[in-house]
C-alpha positions, 0 to 999 in steps of 0.5 A, spaced: 499 499 499 502 506 497 503 512 503 498 516 499 493 511 499 494 510 506 494 517 508 487 517 504 484 511 508 487 515 515 483 521 513 477 518 511 477 514 517 477 520 521 469 520 523 470 523 530 472 530 530 474 532 537 474 539 538 478 542 544 476 548 547 480 554 549 480 556 556 479 563 554 476 567 548 481 567 542 481 575 542 485 575 549 491 571 546 492 576 542 491 582 547 495 578 552 501 577 547 501 584 544 502 586 551 507 581 553 511 583 546 510 591 547 513 590 554 519 586 552 520 591 547 520 597 552 525 593 556 530 592 550 530 599 548 531 602 556 537 597 556 540 598 548 544 604 550 548 601 556 554 598 552 554 604 548 556 609 554 563 611 554 566 611 561 567 618 564 575 620 565 578 622 571 580 629 572 575 632 567 570 637 568 563 636 566 
C-alpha cells in the first residue's frame, strides 16, 4: 500500500472530530501577547544604550 493511499484511508477514517476548547476567548490571546511583546520591547530599548556609554575620564570637568 502506498503512502498516499494510507494517508487517504486515515483521513477518511477520521469520523470523530474532537474540538478542544480554549480556556479563554481567542481575542485575549492576542491582547495578552501584544502587551507581553511591548513590555519586552520597552525593556530592550531601556537597556540598548548601556553598552555604548563611554566611561567618565578622571579629572575632567563636566
